[in-house]
N, C-alpha and C positions, 0 to 999 in steps of 0.2 A: 651443153646440157645433155646428159644421157637420155636416150629415148627408145621406145619400141614402136615400130611402124605396124599398123593394122591395115591390111588390104581388104576392102569391103566388097564382097561379091553379092550383096543385096540382102543379107540376112536381116530379119527384124530385130535381132538381138545383138547386132554388131556393137552398138554403143555400150552394151553391158560388158563386153570384153574390156573396153577402154575404162569403164568405171571400176571394174575389179582391179585392174592394174593400178589405177590412180589410188585406190584404197591401200595398195601395198607401197604407196609413195614412189611409184615408178611412173615417170612421165611417158605419155604415148600420144600418137597422132593417128587419125583415121583418114585414109585416102581411098578413092575409088580404085578398083583393081587395075583399071586401064591408065592410071596416072601414078605409076611407081616413082617415088622421089629418089633422088641420088642417095646412095648409101654412104654418107660421109662418116667420119669417125664418131659422131654423136649417136649414130644408129647402132644399137647393140643387138637387135634381133627383129624378126619379122613374123607376124601372125597372119595366116590366111583364114578369113571368116567363113561362115556357112553361107548358104544360098538356097533360094527356092527352086533353082534350076538343077538339071541333071548333067553330069559331065558327058553323058552320052548324046545330048542334044546337039544338033548341027550348029546352033547359035549359042552354045554354052559359053559363058565368060571365060576368057583365057588370059594367062599372064606368062611372060617369058621367065621360066624358072631358072634359066641360065644366068639371069641377073641376081638370083637370090641363093640358090643352093650352093653350099660350100663357101659362100661369101659371108653369111651371117647365120647364127642359129635360126631355125625355121620351125614353126608349129602350125600344122594344118588342122582346122576344126571342122568336122562334118563334111561339107562340100570341099573344104580345103584338104582334108584327109583323102577324100576320093579323087581329087585332082592330082595329088601327089602319087597315088597308086596308079591311076589311069595313065599319066604321062611317063611314069617310071617303068612301064611294062607289065603292070598288074592287070587285074580284071575287075571291072565294076559292072554289076548286073542289077536289073530290077528285082527287088525282093518280093517273094511270094506274099508276104504280109508286111505292110509298112510298120516299122518299129517306131512307136511314139509313146513318150511318157517314161515313167520310172523303170529302171532296170538295175540288176545287181552286177557290178563289174568285179571280175576275179583277176587278180594280178598273177601272171604266169611266168614272168621273167624280170630280172633286175633291170632297172632303167633309172637314170637320173630324173626323168620326168615324173616318175611315180615314187620317188624317195619319200619315205615316211607315210605313204598311203596304206590304209588298212588292206589286209589280204582280200577282203570283200567289202565293197563300198557302193552306195547308191549313186547312180548317174542318171542324166536325163537325155533320152534319145529323141530325135526328130528327123527321120530320113526315110525315103522310099526305096532308094538304091542301097546296095550293100557291096562291100569289097569281098569278092569271092576268092581272089588270088592276089597275093602280095607280089611286088617286084622282087627279083632275085636278091637284091641287096638289102631287103628289108626283113625284119623279124617281128613276130607278134609279141607284145608285152602284156596285153590284157584282153580278156574276152568276156562276153555275157552268154547267157544260155542260148540266145538266138543269133548272136554276132560273134563269130570266131575272131575276126580281125578288128576288134573294137578299138585297139590302140596298137601302134607299131612304131618302130624306129629304124633308121637306115644305118647300116654298119659303116663305121669310119667317118661319119659326119654327124654334126649336131642337128639332124632333121627328124622331127617327130610328128605323129599324127594321131588324132582321136576322132572316132565317129560319133561321139556324144558331145554335149555342150558343157564344158567346165565352168562357163561364165554364169550359168543360171543358178538360182537359189537351190533348186531341187537336186543339183549335183553336190552331195554332202561335202566332199573334200576337193571341190573344184578350185577354190581359192588357193589351196595348198599346191595343187598342180601348176597353176599359173605362177605361183611364187617360185616353185622349183625351176620353171622355165626362165622367168625374168631375172630372178636374183642369182640363182646358182648357175644355170646353163649360159645365160647371156652375160652374167656378171654385173648387172645393174646394182648400184649402191643402195637404192631405195631411200634416197635423201631428198626427194621432191616433196616438200612439206609446205603448208600455208606460209610459214615464216620465210622459207627460202623463195617462194613465189613472190611474196611481198617485196623482199630485198631486191630480187632481180628486176621485177616490174617497175619499182620506183626508179631504179637506175636507168632502165630503158626509156621510161616516160620523160625523164629529165633530158636525156640525150635527144629524144625525138622531138620534143616540144620547144626546147631551148627557153628563150625569154618571152615567147609569144603567149597570148591570152587564149583561154579555152572556155567554151560555153557547154554546160551540161543540162539537159532537161530531166529534172527529178520527177518521179512519180509517187514517191512514198514507198515503192516496192523494194524488195531485197536487192535486185540487180543494180538498179540505178543508185541506191544508197551506198552499196559497197564500192561501186565505180567512183562515186563522188568522194568518199573518204580516202580511197587509194590515190586518186588524183590530188586531193588536198595535201596528202602526206608528201607527194612528189613535188608539187609546184606551188602550194600555198595560195597566196593572194592572186595568182595568175588565173585561178579558176573562179568563174561565176556560174551559179546554179539558178535555174528558173523552174519554179513550181507553179503550174497553171491550175487555178481553181475553175473548173468547168461548170460549177453549180450542181454537179451530180455526185459529189463525194458523200461519204458517210457522215454521220452526225459529228460535228466539231473537228472533222478530219483536217481541213485546211489549216486551222489554227494549231492543232496538236502536232501535226507533222512539221510545220514551220518552226515551232518551238523546239522540237527534238533536233532538227538540223542545226539550229543556231547554238544549241547546247553542245553540239559536236564541233563547233568552230567553223562551220561551212558558211561561205558567203552566198546567201540565198535571197533571190528576189521573188516575192509572192505576187503572182500575176492574177488578179481577180477579174475574170471575164465571165462570171456566172450569169449576169444579166443578158449578155450577148448570146450565150449558148441557149438559155431557156427561151428567148425570143425566137431564135432560129428553129427550135424544136416544136414550136406550137403547132398542134394539129397533125403532127407526123407520127404515124403508127407503125409503118413497115420497118422491121428491124434493120435491114441493110441500109435503108434511107437514113435512119437515125445514126448508124455508124459513120456513114459518109459525111453527114453534117458535122458530127463531133470531130472527126478526123480533120476536115477542112478548117474548122474554126481553131482547132488546136495549132495547126501549122501557122495560121495567120496570127494568132496570139503570140506564139513563140517567136515568130519572125519579128513582130512589132517590138517586143522587149529585147530581143537579141541585137537589133540594130542600134539600141541605146548604149551598147557596150563597145567602147572604142578599142580599135586594134585587135579585135577578136579574129583569130586565124584558124581555130580548131573547133570542131563539134565533137563532143564526147558522147558515146552511147554505151548502154549497158548490155550490148550484145553478148550472148554466151555461146559455148561451143556447139550445142545441138542446133543453133540457128544457122551455123555456117558450114556444117558438114555436108559435103556433096553426096547425093545418092549415086549408086553405082551405074545407073543408066542401062539396066538389063531389060531386054524386050519383055513386055508384059508387066513391068514394074514402073511406076511413074518416075520419070527422071526429073528431078527438081533440085535446085539450089535454094535453100531457104534464105529469104531476104528480110525477115522480120527484124526490126530494130525498135528500141524504146521510142525513138523519134524518127518516124518514117515519113517519107514523102516531102521533106523540106524543100523549099524552092531552090533551084540550081543557082539563082542569082545571089544567094547568100555566099557562094564561092568559098566554102569552108572545107578544110581538110578534116578527115575522119580519124578519130583515135578511139580504140575499143580495148580498154585494159583487161577486160574479162573474157575476151573472145576465145580463149583456149580452156575455159573452165566449164565443168558441168554444174548443174544447179546446187547439188550438195556441196561441191567444192567452193562455190561462191559463199555459201553460208560459213564454211570452215574458215575461209579467208576473212570474212566479216568478224567472226569471233576473235581471230588473231589480231585484228585491227582494233578490238575493244569496242565495237559497236554494240549498243544495248540489245539485250535478248529480245525485247519487245519489237524491235525493228527487224532483227535477223530471222525471227520465227514467224514473221507476219505472213498470213495467207496470201496467195496470189489474188489479185483483184483485177477484173476486166478493164481494159483501156477505156471503153465507153461508159464505165462506172455504173451507177444505178439506172441509167437509161435502159439497159437491156435486162434489168430485173423488174422493170415496170412493163408488163405486157400491154402494149397499146401506146397511146400518146402520153407524153410526159407533161405533168402539171405541177404547180407548187404544192397543191393539196396531196397529190399522190406521193410526191417526194417526202412530204412531212410524215405521212403514214408509214412509208417504207423505212425512213430513217429511224423512227421511234421503235418499230418492230425489230429492225436489224440491230439497233443499239442494245435492246433487251437480250436478244439472242446471243450476240457476241460477248456481252458482259457475263451472261450466264455460263457460257462455255469456259471462260477464263476462271470463273468462281467455283466451278464444280470440281471437287477433289476426286481424282480417279486413281490415286496411289494404290498400288496393289491389284488393280483390275487387269493388268497385263497388256495395256495399250502402249505400243512403242511410239516415240516421238516421230511425227511426220517429217520434221526437219533434220533429224539425226536418229535413224532407227537403232543405233547402238545404245541409245539411252531410253529409259521408260518415261512416259508422260506422267506428270503429276496433276495436270488439269486437262479437260477435254479439248480446249483450244489447241494445245500443243500436240494432241493425238490425231488431229484432223488436218488434211492437206488443204482443203478449201471449204468454206462455209458461207452461207448467205441466205437472205430471205427474198422470195419472189412475190410481188404483188399481182394477184390474178385479176383478169379483166371481167369478172363475173360478180354477181351478188348472191348471197345466200341468206335464208331466213334464220333468225335466231330469237332467243328470249333472254332479256336482261331485266331483272327485277320483275315487274308486272307488265312490261312492255315487249311487244314484238319488235325485232330489228330486221333491217334489210341492208346488210353491209358486205364488205369485201372479205373473202378468205385470203390468207397468205400461206405460202408453202415454204417450209424449211428445207434447206439443201445442205448436206454435209457429206464429203467423200474422202476416202483415203486413196492415195496414189503415190507413184514415185516420179512420174514425168508428165502427168496429165494426158498421156496418150490413151491409157485405160484407167478406169476408176471404179471403185466399189462404194456403195452407200455405207455410212458408218452405223454400227450397231449400238445406238444410244441405250443407256439404262432407262427403263420405263419411267422412273421417278423424275428424271431430267425432262423428258418430253412432257410429262404431266405438268410440271411446275412452270416450264417456260411457256407452254400453251396458255395456262391460266394467267400468267403475268401479262402476256401480250394482249389477251382479250380484255383483261381488267383495265389496263393502262393506256392502250392505244385506241383513241376514238376513231371509228371507221372500220374496225376489224372485229368480226364476231365468230371467226372460225380459223383454226390452224391445222394444216395437214403436213405430213412428212413425206418427202419424195424418196422412195426406195428403188429408184431406177439406177442401174449400173451403166457405165460407158465402156464399150457399146452395149446396147443399141442407142441409149440416150446420150446426150452430151452433158457436161457439167452445168453450164448455163442453160437457161430455157430459150434464149434468143441468140 
């Protein structure tokens, strides 16, 4: 399979390079700069990412360009461009004024990298250093008002560099530049589609698993659902799925999700452990303590039901690519390999091998694959939901009465989001920004209700009330790393607030949380 290798020097937007290439149906993989993979025949080109570091620093991240230059087409972005200049005999200096934000790029020479690009086009800059002199073998191909050497190429070899970020949205023709590099310069076919991924993955899963049995922990979320349907397509009845009811799910969710899975032909065991979870959570208010109790009981419940499946040899997980990309390990930047899995911390005595069919996909690609598999839109477009479920949307201890209040308010909120027609309002779909949302639910990345641990005075009829407020939360995001609050139409807020207060006994006030992330988080606990 053809691919582009991206070497990560620690930029916060390295993953965006990968996502833009994947949108071009070009497969790519991200590696730390100090772990360059072998350039076999499948590798068609290499991209050097940006970095918060300066090439002039004594401890600046370095890569042996002798392994890359002249071997494969090479594109340096921001730090990558400065590194190519610095190691090639050019000069990189601290800029008098750090160039950050929008700039107008002017094409000054013909280059295959800039084929079809407007003579002047908007780009996004983010750098403190600047390339004041190019290596002898390089020529400038584009400039801005403040940066003469904004883009350059090396004579006689397919090596290119840009001091701006073509991967970000604010670079108007950045995708075209990446297309020129990947499709024209590197010669990638652009044939990595959801259908081709499904075909290849099904074959690989059959070869990997053979005739052995597989267990998958379903959560009702997008990742585990797509993983389950993909595995079912590959191995059929060899797959058994377990869906744990922790007693903290949304209204009717356990029954509704089980029904949806069975309609798709999945072999699902519904493990109802709600009584055990609620008993263990009695009187526990501290958020981290609640999480640990829920995590421990989930593991115990899953293990109990998994042991009933004879000859199970594999544990399937809905791990996706952002969970497994290694950080670059640059001084001053946290070095961490993400280890989050849908089913984490399972006991070693289970002695199961791990299979992760989605581990090379971004979230939006998981949804594209799900659509290609024919999974209903209601499941594919489902909002992310926290693993500890409603326990962390109840601030304080968890009780049956609090769960009742929260479930009723949440049900009204989510149903209202789905019912509100926003056609023509200009809201893109959160699950596929290439399409426009026709209802508010699809326009939002994540939404929910939080039950607050305070009482407020109110008036209902001729009586004073002293009941709980609830907070509505709704955000738009692409990856949950950052998020903005959603700009609801006023009539929606008015109507949903009135309905919750009228119908949910125990609530007399509704507020809307308009905090962005950062500084706030999406959830309150």
